[in-house]
C-alpha positions, 0 to 999 in steps of 0.5 A: 500500500502506498504511503503519503507524507504532507509537504508545505513549502515557503518561498523566500529571498535567499539573503533577507528571507523575505517571503515571495507571494504569488510564486509557483511551485511544481513538485515532480518525481522521477519515474523508473523510466526517467520520465517526470511525473507531476505531483502538484502545482501550488502558488504561494500566499502573501507569507510565501507559503503553499497550501499543504499537499500529499506526496507519495513516500518511498517504501523502506527496504526494512518494510519490504523485507518484513512483508517477505517473511 
């Protein structure tokens, strides 16, 4: 079963750490064949934050081994 985590991002200027409202953030992941899959597109609010979004998390090797036994 696929598990998910939640991500919230804040976009700021590098030196002054000033929030950037209206920035567009795209989240992708690389598929086994090298193509990119679009997971989310979010725009920042006046504080530079995006709305939270769910992303699939990798399954750990330990978790996979537990299911084999």
